[in-house]
N, C-alpha and C positions, 0 to 999 in steps of 0.2 A: 414522682420520679419521672424524669424526661425519657421519652421513648427514643431508642436508637434510630437515627434516620436511615431510610432505605432508598437506595437507587436501583432502578431497573434499567438494564442495558438491552435494547432491542436491536438485534443484528442477525442477519443470516450467516455471518462469518464469526467464528470464534475458535480458539484452539480446541483440539489439535489440528484443525484445518490449517493448511500452509498457505498463508497469504498475508500481505502487509496489513490489511484490515483486521484480520484475526489477531495478529501480533499486537497492534496498538490497542485494541479493545481488551485483550487479555492483560496487558500491562496496566491499563486504566482500572480494570476490576481489582487487580492486586493492590494498587495504590489506595483506592477507596476502602478496601478491606483493612489495610494497614492503618488507615486513619480512623478506624472505628465504626465505619458504616456497615450496614447490612447491604449485600450486593446480590441481586437476582439477575440472571442472564436468560433472556428468552431467545433461543437460537435454534439451530437445526441439528439433526443427526448428521455427523460428519460423513464424507464420502468414504468408500471402501479403501481408497489409496491413502487416506490420511494416516499419519503415524499413530500408533496405539499408545495412548498415555492417559493417566487418570486426570480428572478435573482438579484444579487447584483447591487446596483445602480452604474452607471458610468462605467459599463462593458457591452460591446455589445456582447451578447451571441446569436449566430445564430445556430439553431438546424435543424437537418436533420433526417428524419425517417430512421431507419435501421432494418435489420433482427436481431432477438434475439433468443436464444435457449429457451427451455422450462422453464428454471429458470429465464428468463428475462435478460440474459447476452449477450453482444456482444462477443461471445466466439466460435471460430471455423473459418475455412478458408472462408466459404461462408459468415458468419456474418461479418468478417473483411472486405471482399471485398465490402460488401454493404455500408460500411463507406468509405473505401479508394477510390473506383472508383469515387463517386461524389466529394470527397475531391480534386481530381485532378483539376476539373473545378472550384470548389469553390475557390481554392488557386490561380489559374491562373488569376482570375478576382478580386482578393482582393488586396487592397493597404496595403503594410507593409514594414517596415524597417528591421525587423528581425522576424523569425518564430521559435517558440518553438514546437517541436514534441515530443509527448509521445509515448512510445512503444505501440503496437508491431512494429517490424522492417518493416513490410509492410507499415505502416503509415509513419515511418521514411523515407523510400525509396521514396515514393510518394512526401513527403514534400521536401526532398533533391533535387529531380529532378526538381520540380517546382522552388525551390529557385535558382538552377543553371541557369535555363532559364531566370528567373527574375533578376539574378545577385544580389541576396540578401543572407545574411548569415542565416544558420540554426543552432539551438541549439537542441541537442538531449538529452532528459531526460531519462536516463537509470536507471529505478528503479530495474530492474533485467536483467538477461541474458537469452534471449529466446532460444538460441541454447542449453543451459543446460536443459531448460524446455522440449523441444521436445525430447531430449535424455532420460530424466527421464521418459517420458511417453511411451518409447519403440517405438518411431516412426521409420519407415523404413529408411534406409540410404539415399535414394534420398531426402526425406523430410528434414532430418538432414542437408544434404549437401546444399540444397536450402536455409534453414534458416540461416546456417552459412554464405553463400554468401551474403544474404541480410543484415544480421547484420554487417558484415565486410564492406559492401558497404556504409551503413549509417555512420558507425564510421569514414570511410575515408573522407566522404563528409562533415561531421559536423565541423563547425568552433570551436564549443565548445561542450563538452559532460558533462552532469551532472550525477554524480554517488552518490548513497545514502549511500555507506559504503566503507571502505577500501577493504573488501572482493569482492564487486562488481567491484571496480576499478581494482583489480588484474585480475579478469576474463576478463574485457574489454581490458586490455593491452595484455592479452593472445590471444585475437581475432584480435589484430593489431591496436588498438587505440593508437594514439600518446600521450605519457605521458603529454606533455605540453598543450594538449587540454582538459584534464580531470580535472574537479573540483569536489572534494569529499566534499559534503555539509552536509551529514547526512540525517536522516529521522526524522519525528516528528509527533506530535499530537496536536490538538487544545486544549490548556490548559485553554481556556476560557469556553469550554464545558465540557471537561474531567478534573474534579477537585475534590478535597476532599470535596467541598461544594455541589456536585451534590445531588439532593434530593433522599431520600430513596424510593424505590418502596413500594407499598402496598402488602407486602408478609411477612407472619409470619414465615413460615417454613425456616430452613436453606437450602442453595443451593449452588452448584457450577455452574458457568456460562461459556458458550462458545459463543463468538460473532464473526460475520463476515463470511467469505467464508468457505465452507465445501468442500474441494477438495481432489483429489487423493494424492497430495503431502503433505497434512496435516494429512489425515487419522484420524479424530477425533473419530473414533470407539474405539481407545485405551482408551478414557475416559469412554465410555459406558461400556466397558469390566471391567475397574477398578472399576467403580461405582457398578457394579454387585457384586464385591467381598466384598464390605463394606455395601451394602444396608441393609442387615438384622441386622447389628450392629446399624444402625441409622434409625429407621422406619420413622421418619419425614423428613429425608433428601431427597432433590430432585436434579435433574440435568436438566439444562435449556440450550437450544440452540436458539440463535437468529441469523438470516441470512439465507443464502441459498447456494446451490452449487451442484456440480455434484454427490456427494455421499449422499445427504440428504435422498433420498428414502431408500438407504441401511442402513443408521443410524436409521431411523424410524423402519425399519423391525427388526434390531438387538435389539433395545431398547424394542420393544414389545415382543421379544422372551426371552430376559434375565431378564428384570426388568419391566414387564408390569405395566403401569399406573404410573411409577415413573419418566419418562423423558418427559419434555415439549419442544415443538417446537413452538417458537413464531413468526417465519417469520422475514422479514426484518423490522427493526425499525429505527427511526430517531437517529442521534447521541446523542441527549439529552436523549432519552429513553435508549439507550445503556449505556450511562454514569451512569444513575440511576440504571440499573440492575447490572452493575459492582460494583457500590458503596455498594449495599446491599449483595454482594456475600461473601461466605467464601473465595473463591479464583477465579481468572479468569484463564481459561484453554487455553493454547497455545501449539501447536504441529507442528513439522516438521519431516517428515519421513527421517531418516538418509540414506545416501548412494545412493540417486537417483538424485543428482545434485543440491539440494537446501541447502546443508550444510552451505553455506555462509550466509544464510538469517537471518535477525533480524526482526521478524514479528512486524507489527504495533500494533497488539493486546497487545504485551508486554508494549509498551509505553502508550497505553490507560489505562491499569490497573495501571501502575505506577503513571500516572497523577491523577487518582482517589484515589490512596493510598491503593488499594486493593492488597493483595498478588497475585503474578503470580505463577501458577503451569505449568512449562515448561517441555515438554517431547520431546527430540530430540538431535541433534548434538551439538558440542562444541561451535560454535559461538554464538548461541542463549543462550545456558546454561551459558556461561561465562558472558554474559551481565547480566543475572539474579543474578548470584552469586556475581559478583564484585560490583554491585550497591546495593546489599541487598534487592532485589525486591521480594523474595519469595523462592520457591523451584525449582531446576532444576534436572531432573532425566533422566535416560535412557528411550528409547521409548519402554516400555513394560507395560502391565496391572499391573503386580505385583509391579513394582517400582512406578507407578502412584498411586496405591491403598495405598501404604505405606505413600506416601507424602500427600494424602488426609487425612489420619488419623492424621498426624502431624498438618496439617493446621486446621483441625476441633478442635484439642486441643488448638491451639494458638488463634483461634476464640473465643472459650468458656472462656478462661482464660484472655482475654483482650489484649493479646500481639499484635495481628493484629491491633487493634484500636489504641494502643499506638504508633505504627510505621507509622500510616497512613500519618500524615503530613510530616514526614521525607521523605517518599517515594514520596509524591506529590511535595515536594520542590525539590528533585533531578530531577524530570521530568521537572519542570518549568525551571530549570537551564540548563539542558542538551538537552532536546528534544522538545522544544517549536516549533510548526509548523511555527509560525510567524517568528522566528529567522532563521529557515531553508529557508523559502521563501525569506527572505531578502538576504541571501547569493546567492540564485539562481538569484534573481532580479539583484544583482550586476554584475553577469556574463553576463546576458542578456543585461544589459545597456552598459557594456563595448564592447560587440560584436556589438551592434547596433550603437555605436558611431564611429566605425572604418570605414574608407573608404574601400569599397569592390571592389577588382579588378578581382579576379578569384576564384570562389567557386569550391572546389573539387580537384583541382590540386595544389593550392597555399599552401604555408606554412604561415598560419596566425600568427598574434601576439599572444603571450601567454595569455590566459584568466586568470583572477585572481583566485588563488587557496589558500584557507586558510589552507588546509591540515587537517581539523578537521575530526575525526572519526564520524561515524553515531551514536555512542552512547554517 
């Protein structure tokens, strides 16, 4: 009797933690389970602010306590090590046919080394390019060199590499990934939660909303500064932030200085609550700082707003802007307070005259067709299943068979 194949997912992020990485891996685990695989997840104890919910049935989720920063994130070299070091032993004694490793490259490298010892294949899920990230943060050259070495090592050792967009694929190839090993599957959002039928929040005043991570490479202070330019024109209008991140304290201080009492910080909320707040907003705010290494990104925030049908106000470089413009998802402007303020005025007018509501279901329909997280997870699961079904002879130095690639862009 043939044994049921077992996939191990190694990631510091997994539901109920609220992040794009947790959502996509949760969806992948569910699809693999539904296809008859045993699924084991080696992850972390969630932070205190994570929504309380049971693990999905039929998925063996094994959690390990880790160090987190003041915002509750596993973010930083020491924090990563607190997950990666125990992962080495956890993987050595786990049974698996294939292992899926999520970034950062430190996790990917640990996973690839254990997979080589165990003579099992590893699939690397590259949601972004970490070498670009450390460069954008102004890290010293030894740190950049070390990150580049680790990332290249993981890419060389992975039998298959999952990329979330054509732009990420291009950067992975630039780091030395073999083109035949890369599958570009796109990125997505859970359209069963983020939908045009999401309930409206109990909020009478109009507002713009920002949900998710507040980081240095997003610099959402551009929205506070723009809001300050129009606040006197709309006395009832508010600006709301949900989530957390490295720049949250700076945002709070800036808001209190420029528009005291007009900006609300609601902390981390569940996906259902996030969908509700986006549903009731004039527009959902999305930003990427241009020129620091993330110009290729297509933020999941854009997909969340589209799935709910609320207009997106995107400030940043061309890749994200083109997505918003081409799909008719809202407004895309340069990264400046003046440009954002002008777009806010336009979106307030469209909100008041009913245009935004008339376009809601068309935008949500686009999201269901193009960026369903379940569809994306299905494409990843197909790659994982193909890898797991191949006989493994030599991991790291072999030229494996080509994984299936559908060539779909992430949008």
